[in-house]
Residue frames as a rotation matrix with the C-alpha (Angstrom) as fourth column:
UNK 1
-0.592 -0.804 0.064 10.38
-0.498 0.302 -0.813 -19.09
0.634 -0.513 -0.579 -23.00
UNK 2
0.253 0.688 -0.680 9.00
0.135 0.671 0.729 -21.92
0.958 -0.276 0.077 -20.90
UNK 3
-0.094 -0.228 0.969 8.64
-0.885 -0.426 -0.186 -21.59
0.455 -0.876 -0.161 -17.15
UNK 4
0.869 0.420 -0.264 8.12
-0.296 0.866 0.403 -25.32
0.397 -0.272 0.877 -16.66
UNK 5
0.343 -0.740 0.578 10.54
-0.811 0.077 0.580 -26.87
-0.474 -0.668 -0.574 -14.21
UNK 6
0.111 -0.393 -0.913 12.96
-0.753 0.567 -0.335 -29.25
0.649 0.724 -0.233 -15.86
UNK 7
0.969 0.236 -0.066 13.05
-0.164 0.825 0.541 -32.81
0.182 -0.514 0.838 -14.56
UNK 8
0.114 -0.952 0.283 16.24
-0.991 -0.089 0.099 -33.57
-0.069 -0.291 -0.954 -12.65
UNK 9
0.784 0.086 -0.615 17.60
-0.276 0.936 -0.221 -36.92
0.556 0.342 0.757 -13.77
UNK 10
0.358 -0.635 0.685 19.66
-0.853 0.077 0.517 -38.93
-0.381 -0.768 -0.514 -11.28
UNK 11
-0.132 -0.462 -0.877 22.02
-0.642 0.714 -0.280 -41.79
0.755 0.526 -0.391 -11.93
UNK 12
0.748 0.324 -0.579 21.78
0.131 0.784 0.607 -45.08
0.650 -0.530 0.544 -10.05
UNK 13
-0.128 -0.914 -0.385 25.27
0.749 0.165 -0.641 -44.38
0.650 -0.370 0.664 -8.71
UNK 14
-0.706 -0.112 0.699 24.31
-0.219 -0.904 -0.367 -40.97
0.673 -0.413 0.614 -7.27
UNK 15
0.393 0.903 0.174 21.16
-0.584 0.099 0.805 -42.48
0.710 -0.418 0.567 -5.73
UNK 16
0.671 -0.163 -0.723 23.12
0.455 0.860 0.229 -45.29
0.585 -0.483 0.652 -4.08
UNK 17
-0.452 -0.886 0.098 25.84
0.510 -0.347 -0.787 -42.87
0.732 -0.306 0.609 -2.90
UNK 18
-0.601 0.309 0.737 23.15
-0.580 -0.803 -0.136 -40.90
0.550 -0.509 0.662 -1.03
UNK 19
0.194 0.702 -0.685 21.36
0.013 0.696 0.718 -44.02
0.981 -0.148 0.126 0.18
UNK 20
0.146 -0.069 -0.987 20.81
0.905 0.412 0.105 -43.94
0.399 -0.909 0.122 3.93
UNK 21
-0.854 -0.509 -0.111 21.43
0.514 -0.788 -0.339 -40.18
0.086 -0.347 0.934 4.24
UNK 22
-0.542 0.743 0.392 17.76
-0.335 -0.619 0.710 -39.27
0.771 0.253 0.585 3.91
UNK 23
-0.784 0.351 0.512 15.21
-0.515 0.094 -0.852 -39.30
-0.348 -0.932 0.107 6.72
UNK 24
0.361 0.932 0.041 12.62
-0.693 0.297 -0.656 -40.72
-0.624 0.209 0.753 4.31
UNK 25
-0.157 -0.346 0.925 12.74
0.341 0.860 0.379 -43.82
-0.927 0.375 -0.017 2.14
UNK 26
0.115 0.091 -0.989 13.47
-0.759 -0.634 -0.147 -42.89
-0.641 0.768 -0.003 -1.43
UNK 27
0.349 0.040 0.936 12.87
0.429 0.881 -0.197 -45.13
-0.833 0.471 0.290 -4.43
UNK 28
-0.555 -0.597 -0.580 14.67
-0.362 -0.455 0.814 -44.80
-0.749 0.661 0.036 -7.76
UNK 29
0.358 0.765 0.535 12.37
0.363 0.414 -0.835 -44.87
-0.860 0.493 -0.130 -10.77
UNK 30
0.293 -0.288 0.912 14.38
0.954 0.154 -0.258 -44.72
-0.066 0.945 0.320 -13.98
UNK 31
-0.452 -0.609 0.652 16.19
0.633 -0.734 -0.247 -41.48
0.629 0.301 0.717 -13.15
UNK 32
0.131 0.560 0.818 13.58
-0.398 -0.726 0.560 -40.02
0.908 -0.399 0.127 -10.79
UNK 33
-0.816 -0.292 -0.498 13.99
0.357 0.422 -0.833 -40.22
0.454 -0.858 -0.240 -7.02
UNK 34
-0.099 0.860 0.501 10.75
-0.447 -0.488 0.750 -40.14
0.889 -0.150 0.432 -5.05
UNK 35
-0.775 -0.112 0.622 9.78
-0.632 0.144 -0.762 -40.58
-0.004 -0.983 -0.182 -1.43
UNK 36
-0.626 0.595 -0.504 7.55
0.353 0.792 0.498 -43.47
0.695 0.134 -0.706 -0.43
UNK 37
0.152 0.784 0.602 4.35
-0.467 -0.480 0.743 -42.89
0.871 -0.394 0.293 1.52
UNK 38
-0.733 -0.328 0.596 4.38
-0.672 0.208 -0.711 -43.51
0.109 -0.922 -0.372 5.25
UNK 39
-0.556 0.534 -0.637 2.56
0.126 0.812 0.570 -46.79
0.822 0.237 -0.519 5.99
UNK 40
0.208 0.711 0.672 -0.43
-0.785 -0.288 0.548 -47.01
0.584 -0.641 0.498 8.32
UNK 41
-0.380 -0.272 0.884 -0.48
-0.831 0.521 -0.196 -49.34
-0.407 -0.809 -0.424 11.30
UNK 42
0.594 0.677 0.435 -2.87
-0.366 0.709 -0.603 -51.67
-0.716 0.199 0.669 9.43
UNK 43
0.769 -0.398 -0.500 -0.46
-0.503 0.105 -0.858 -51.76
0.394 0.911 -0.119 6.48
UNK 44
-0.246 -0.942 0.228 2.43
-0.884 0.121 -0.452 -52.65
0.398 -0.313 -0.862 8.82
UNK 45
-0.039 0.305 0.951 0.43
-0.694 0.677 -0.246 -55.39
-0.719 -0.670 0.185 10.54
UNK 46
0.908 0.417 0.044 -0.35
-0.242 0.605 -0.759 -57.06
-0.343 0.678 0.650 7.19
UNK 47
0.527 -0.780 -0.337 3.24
-0.561 -0.021 -0.827 -56.70
0.639 0.625 -0.449 5.93
UNK 48
-0.343 -0.653 0.675 4.62
-0.939 0.218 -0.267 -58.09
0.027 -0.726 -0.688 9.21
UNK 49
0.331 0.546 0.770 2.22
-0.521 0.786 -0.333 -61.05
-0.787 -0.291 0.544 9.15
UNK 50
0.957 -0.025 -0.288 3.30
-0.256 0.389 -0.885 -61.86
0.134 0.921 0.366 5.60
UNK 51
0.156 -0.988 -0.009 6.99
-0.750 -0.113 -0.651 -61.58
0.642 0.108 -0.759 6.51
UNK 52
-0.270 -0.213 0.939 6.67
-0.883 0.445 -0.153 -63.78
-0.385 -0.870 -0.308 9.60
UNK 53
0.654 0.594 0.468 4.65
-0.346 0.785 -0.514 -66.43
-0.673 0.174 0.719 7.73
UNK 54
0.828 -0.412 -0.379 7.17
-0.329 0.190 -0.925 -66.50
0.453 0.891 0.022 4.90
UNK 55
-0.099 -0.924 0.371 10.08
-0.912 -0.065 -0.405 -66.71
0.398 -0.378 -0.836 7.34
UNK 56
0.015 0.197 0.980 8.49
-0.702 0.700 -0.129 -69.69
-0.712 -0.686 0.149 9.10
UNK 57
0.894 0.410 0.180 7.77
-0.155 0.661 -0.734 -71.49
-0.420 0.628 0.655 5.82
UNK 58
0.719 -0.653 -0.237 11.29
-0.379 -0.082 -0.922 -70.84
0.583 0.753 -0.306 4.54
UNK 59
0.385 -0.596 0.704 13.12
-0.861 0.043 0.507 -72.07
-0.332 -0.802 -0.497 7.64
UNK 60
0.161 -0.444 0.881 15.72
-0.027 0.891 0.454 -74.62
-0.987 -0.096 0.131 6.60
UNK 61
0.721 0.092 0.687 15.66
0.660 0.212 -0.720 -73.66
-0.212 0.973 0.092 2.93
UNK 62
-0.400 -0.903 0.155 18.19
0.904 -0.361 0.230 -71.63
-0.152 0.232 0.961 0.97
UNK 63
-0.123 0.458 0.880 15.59
0.508 -0.733 0.453 -68.89
0.853 0.503 -0.143 0.51
UNK 64
-0.708 -0.128 -0.695 15.20
0.682 -0.378 -0.626 -65.92
-0.183 -0.917 0.355 2.85
UNK 65
0.428 0.864 0.264 12.40
0.862 -0.478 0.167 -63.49
0.270 0.156 -0.950 3.54
UNK 66
-0.753 -0.657 0.036 13.28
0.634 -0.740 -0.227 -59.78
0.175 -0.148 0.973 3.51
UNK 67
0.013 0.765 -0.644 11.35
0.788 -0.404 -0.464 -56.87
-0.615 -0.502 -0.608 5.02
UNK 68
0.780 0.485 0.396 10.42
0.626 -0.590 -0.510 -53.51
-0.013 0.646 -0.764 3.57
UNK 69
0.650 -0.632 -0.421 13.86
-0.342 -0.739 0.580 -52.04
-0.678 -0.233 -0.697 4.24
UNK 70
-0.245 -0.741 0.626 15.36
0.292 0.559 0.776 -54.19
-0.924 0.373 0.080 1.49
UNK 71
0.017 0.164 -0.986 15.73
-0.766 -0.632 -0.118 -52.69
-0.642 0.758 0.115 -1.95
UNK 72
0.223 0.042 0.974 14.97
0.540 0.827 -0.159 -54.68
-0.812 0.561 0.162 -5.08
UNK 73
-0.371 -0.401 -0.837 16.72
-0.503 -0.671 0.544 -53.61
-0.781 0.623 0.047 -8.30
UNK 74
0.430 0.524 0.736 14.98
0.481 0.557 -0.677 -54.19
-0.764 0.645 -0.012 -11.61
UNK 75
-0.441 -0.581 -0.684 16.85
-0.406 -0.550 0.730 -53.63
-0.800 0.600 0.007 -14.87
UNK 76
0.253 0.538 0.804 15.15
0.627 0.542 -0.560 -53.87
-0.737 0.646 -0.200 -18.23
UNK 77
0.553 -0.164 0.817 16.66
0.752 -0.324 -0.574 -52.66
0.359 0.932 -0.055 -21.48
UNK 78
-0.376 -0.746 0.549 17.92
0.422 -0.666 -0.615 -49.13
0.825 0.000 0.566 -20.69
UNK 79
0.274 0.591 0.759 15.83
-0.487 -0.595 0.639 -48.63
0.829 -0.545 0.125 -17.54
UNK 80
-0.640 -0.436 -0.632 16.55
0.370 0.547 -0.751 -49.22
0.673 -0.715 -0.189 -13.86
UNK 81
0.375 0.744 0.553 14.22
-0.406 -0.404 0.820 -49.14
0.834 -0.531 0.150 -10.86
UNK 82
-0.780 -0.485 -0.396 15.05
0.186 0.425 -0.886 -49.57
0.598 -0.765 -0.241 -7.17
UNK 83
0.125 0.935 0.331 11.97
-0.436 -0.248 0.865 -50.25
0.891 -0.252 0.377 -5.03
UNK 84
-0.868 -0.201 0.454 11.24
-0.495 0.294 -0.817 -51.11
0.031 -0.934 -0.355 -1.40
UNK 85
-0.196 0.847 -0.494 8.60
-0.153 0.471 0.869 -53.86
0.969 0.246 0.037 -1.61
UNK 86
0.417 0.446 0.792 6.68
-0.831 -0.167 0.531 -54.62
0.369 -0.880 0.301 1.58
UNK 87
0.326 -0.409 0.852 8.25
-0.424 0.742 0.519 -58.09
-0.845 -0.530 0.068 1.67
UNK 88
0.437 -0.208 -0.875 10.28
-0.845 0.238 -0.479 -60.26
0.308 0.949 -0.072 -0.65
UNK 89
0.727 -0.290 0.623 11.78
-0.060 0.876 0.478 -63.72
-0.684 -0.385 0.619 -0.87
UNK 90
0.413 -0.701 -0.582 15.24
-0.899 -0.211 -0.384 -64.24
0.146 0.682 -0.717 -2.31
UNK 91
0.935 -0.103 0.338 16.71
0.032 0.977 0.211 -67.65
-0.352 -0.187 0.917 -3.11
UNK 92
0.253 -0.887 0.387 19.77
0.940 0.130 -0.314 -66.42
0.228 0.444 0.867 -5.01
UNK 93
0.803 0.139 -0.579 21.07
0.435 -0.801 0.412 -63.51
-0.407 -0.583 -0.704 -2.96
UNK 94
0.627 -0.656 0.421 23.43
-0.073 -0.587 -0.806 -60.74
0.776 0.475 -0.416 -3.94
UNK 95
-0.397 -0.841 -0.367 26.55
0.510 0.130 -0.850 -60.28
0.763 -0.525 0.377 -1.83
UNK 96
0.316 0.544 -0.778 25.73
0.945 -0.110 0.307 -59.21
0.081 -0.832 -0.549 1.72
UNK 97
-0.525 -0.552 -0.648 27.68
0.578 -0.790 0.205 -56.00
-0.625 -0.267 0.733 1.10
UNK 98
-0.751 0.324 0.575 25.21
0.445 -0.395 0.804 -54.94
0.488 0.860 0.153 -1.63
UNK 99
-0.883 0.466 -0.055 22.38
-0.312 -0.672 -0.672 -52.51
-0.350 -0.576 0.739 -0.92
UNK 100
0.066 0.920 -0.386 19.82
-0.961 -0.046 -0.272 -54.34
-0.268 0.389 0.881 -3.06
UNK 101
-0.268 -0.020 0.963 18.66
0.069 0.997 0.040 -57.70
-0.961 0.077 -0.266 -4.36
UNK 102
-0.641 -0.044 -0.767 18.50
-0.717 -0.322 0.618 -58.46
-0.275 0.946 0.175 -8.09
UNK 103
-0.637 0.330 -0.697 16.61
-0.323 0.706 0.630 -61.76
0.700 0.626 -0.343 -8.17
UNK 104
-0.577 0.512 0.636 13.73
-0.680 0.129 -0.721 -61.92
-0.451 -0.849 0.274 -5.73
UNK 105
-0.953 0.302 0.006 11.62
0.274 0.858 0.434 -65.00
0.126 0.415 -0.901 -6.18
UNK 106
0.067 0.990 -0.121 8.58
0.952 -0.028 0.304 -63.35
0.297 -0.136 -0.945 -4.62
UNK 107
-0.939 -0.228 0.259 7.69
0.155 -0.949 -0.273 -59.69
0.308 -0.216 0.927 -4.20
UNK 108
-0.129 0.912 -0.391 4.79
0.986 0.160 0.048 -58.63
0.106 -0.379 -0.919 -1.96
UNK 109
-0.884 -0.004 0.467 3.07
0.007 -1.000 0.005 -55.26
0.467 0.007 0.884 -2.06
UNK 110
-0.389 0.786 -0.480 0.38
0.852 0.110 -0.511 -54.33
-0.349 -0.608 -0.713 0.46
UNK 111
-0.378 0.306 0.873 -2.02
0.613 -0.624 0.484 -51.94
0.694 0.719 0.048 -1.21
UNK 112
-0.437 0.298 -0.849 -2.97
0.640 -0.560 -0.526 -48.68
-0.631 -0.774 0.054 0.48
UNK 113
0.627 0.765 0.145 -5.34
0.652 -0.414 -0.635 -46.07
-0.425 0.493 -0.759 -0.94
UNK 114
0.688 -0.370 -0.624 -2.50
-0.373 -0.918 0.133 -43.56
-0.623 0.141 -0.770 -1.41
UNK 115
-0.339 -0.927 -0.160 -0.15
-0.695 0.132 0.707 -46.02
-0.634 0.351 -0.689 -3.14
UNK 116
0.255 0.532 0.807 -2.54
0.043 0.828 -0.560 -48.39
-0.966 0.177 0.188 -4.90
UNK 117
0.971 0.164 -0.174 -1.94
-0.156 -0.115 -0.981 -47.08
-0.181 0.980 -0.086 -8.42
UNK 118
0.208 -0.963 -0.173 1.86
-0.965 -0.173 -0.199 -47.06
0.161 0.208 -0.965 -8.06
UNK 119
-0.374 -0.378 0.847 2.00
-0.636 0.769 0.062 -50.47
-0.674 -0.516 -0.528 -6.36
UNK 120
0.244 0.572 0.783 -0.46
0.185 0.765 -0.616 -52.18
-0.952 0.296 0.080 -8.70
UNK 121
0.959 0.283 0.024 -0.14
0.081 -0.189 -0.979 -50.38
-0.272 0.940 -0.204 -12.03
UNK 122
0.570 -0.800 -0.186 3.49
-0.788 -0.467 -0.402 -49.31
0.235 0.376 -0.897 -12.06
UNK 123
-0.281 -0.788 0.548 5.22
-0.907 0.405 0.118 -51.96
-0.314 -0.464 -0.828 -9.99
UNK 124
-0.208 0.221 0.953 3.19
-0.168 0.952 -0.257 -55.16
-0.964 -0.214 -0.161 -10.34
UNK 125
0.724 0.611 0.321 1.78
0.203 0.256 -0.945 -54.73
-0.659 0.749 0.061 -13.84
UNK 126
0.941 -0.321 -0.109 4.71
-0.252 -0.445 -0.859 -52.97
0.228 0.836 -0.500 -15.52
UNK 127
0.263 -0.945 0.193 8.02
-0.913 -0.308 -0.266 -53.16
0.311 -0.106 -0.944 -13.63
UNK 128
0.025 -0.286 0.958 8.11
-0.738 0.641 0.211 -56.41
-0.674 -0.712 -0.196 -11.63
UNK 129
0.885 0.285 0.367 7.45
0.002 0.788 -0.616 -58.59
-0.465 0.546 0.697 -14.69
UNK 130
0.686 -0.703 -0.185 10.93
-0.474 -0.240 -0.847 -57.44
0.551 0.669 -0.499 -15.88
UNK 131
0.240 -0.603 0.761 12.56
-0.864 0.224 0.450 -59.31
-0.442 -0.766 -0.467 -12.98
UNK 132
-0.539 -0.510 -0.671 14.59
-0.765 0.629 0.137 -62.32
0.352 0.587 -0.729 -14.13
UNK 133
-0.971 0.166 0.175 12.64
0.037 0.819 -0.573 -64.52
-0.238 -0.550 -0.801 -11.69
UNK 134
-0.711 0.702 -0.038 9.27
-0.382 -0.340 0.860 -63.07
0.591 0.626 0.509 -12.82
UNK 135
-0.279 0.645 -0.711 7.35
0.792 0.573 0.209 -64.01
0.542 -0.505 -0.671 -9.68
UNK 136
-0.859 0.064 0.507 5.17
-0.254 -0.914 -0.316 -61.37
0.444 -0.401 0.802 -8.13
UNK 137
-0.277 0.825 -0.494 2.47
0.886 0.418 0.202 -61.59
0.373 -0.381 -0.846 -5.50
UNK 138
-0.701 0.156 0.696 0.25
-0.200 -0.980 0.018 -58.76
0.685 -0.127 0.717 -4.43
UNK 139
-0.439 0.562 -0.701 -1.65
0.883 0.414 -0.221 -58.67
0.166 -0.716 -0.678 -1.16
UNK 140
-0.199 0.423 0.884 -4.30
0.179 -0.871 0.457 -55.99
0.964 0.249 0.098 -0.84
UNK 141
-0.901 -0.154 0.405 -4.98
-0.301 -0.447 -0.842 -54.02
0.311 -0.881 0.357 2.32
UNK 142
-0.083 0.969 0.234 -8.62
-0.991 -0.105 0.083 -55.06
0.105 -0.225 0.969 2.24
UNK 143
-0.339 -0.193 0.921 -7.56
-0.511 0.860 -0.008 -58.72
-0.790 -0.473 -0.390 2.65
UNK 144
0.901 0.433 0.026 -8.44
-0.194 0.456 -0.868 -59.54
-0.388 0.777 0.495 -0.93
UNK 145
-0.007 -0.974 0.228 -5.49
-0.140 0.227 0.964 -61.46
-0.990 -0.025 -0.138 -2.28
UNK 146
0.934 0.217 -0.284 -4.39
-0.295 0.017 -0.955 -61.28
-0.202 0.976 0.080 -5.88
UNK 147
0.145 -0.911 0.387 -1.54
0.110 0.403 0.908 -63.22
-0.983 -0.089 0.159 -7.36
UNK 148
0.880 -0.017 -0.475 0.25
-0.465 -0.232 -0.854 -62.55
-0.095 0.973 -0.212 -10.56
UNK 149
0.095 -0.864 0.495 2.78
-0.361 0.434 0.826 -65.28
-0.928 -0.257 -0.270 -11.22
UNK 150
0.210 -0.084 -0.974 4.40
-0.978 -0.012 -0.210 -66.47
0.006 0.996 -0.085 -14.40
UNK 151
-0.447 -0.356 -0.820 5.28
-0.356 0.912 -0.202 -69.93
0.820 0.202 -0.535 -13.10
UNK 152
0.596 0.801 -0.051 3.63
-0.329 0.302 0.895 -72.36
0.732 -0.517 0.444 -10.70
UNK 153
-0.050 -0.675 -0.736 6.74
0.496 0.623 -0.605 -73.35
0.867 -0.396 0.304 -8.71
UNK 154
-0.886 -0.258 0.385 5.87
-0.148 -0.629 -0.763 -70.66
0.439 -0.734 0.519 -6.16
UNK 155
-0.050 0.982 -0.183 2.52
0.010 0.184 0.983 -72.22
0.999 0.047 -0.019 -5.28
UNK 156
0.023 0.081 -0.996 3.39
0.925 0.377 0.052 -72.71
0.380 -0.923 -0.067 -1.61
UNK 157
-0.938 -0.292 -0.189 4.00
0.340 -0.886 -0.316 -68.95
-0.075 -0.361 0.930 -1.25
UNK 158
-0.572 0.803 0.166 0.54
-0.377 -0.437 0.817 -68.36
0.729 0.405 0.553 -2.63
UNK 159
0.135 0.613 -0.778 -0.85
0.485 0.644 0.591 -70.81
0.864 -0.457 -0.211 -0.07
UNK 160
-0.521 -0.401 -0.754 0.89
0.854 -0.237 -0.464 -68.92
0.008 -0.885 0.466 2.77
UNK 161
-0.992 0.120 0.045 -0.59
-0.117 -0.991 0.061 -65.65
0.052 0.055 0.997 1.62
UNK 162
-0.268 0.948 -0.172 -4.07
-0.168 0.130 0.977 -67.15
0.949 0.291 0.125 1.19
UNK 163
-0.056 0.208 -0.977 -3.93
0.844 0.533 0.065 -68.34
0.534 -0.820 -0.205 4.80
UNK 164
-0.809 -0.334 -0.484 -3.31
0.552 -0.715 -0.430 -64.74
-0.202 -0.615 0.763 5.88
UNK 165
-0.821 0.488 0.296 -6.31
-0.149 -0.684 0.714 -63.31
0.551 0.542 0.635 4.01
């Protein structure tokens, strides 16, 4: 008889039904619900600078910048993820009554030592490429900027982020 604890699998519906009832931010990772790490002040400064710069550059366009309280839903084959990126840009928004965005044009993750492998390896390398828009940018905490984009139409976002580095 095994004493290993069985993995509790959650549905997207049960996760969303409990959304906002937790004191911590919880992400949905294909049936698993996990808390996100608390950001440092340095992390928040970088994420805020990115958000403000994007907001300024987007003024007057149909695109909007969203902060780290905005969920992004990624669906690929039989898998679903709901993440809180540090910042995102959405040009084709879901209904304002929704709890998440499905088609971000840009997703920004600020790397921290405690979240680097999840942010870089899981999100940017594996999950975010499944987005229909397929545009991902990654800004590291050490001010080294790395971009991973599948199309060049987002070049001005890259320029904004380079100016911040």
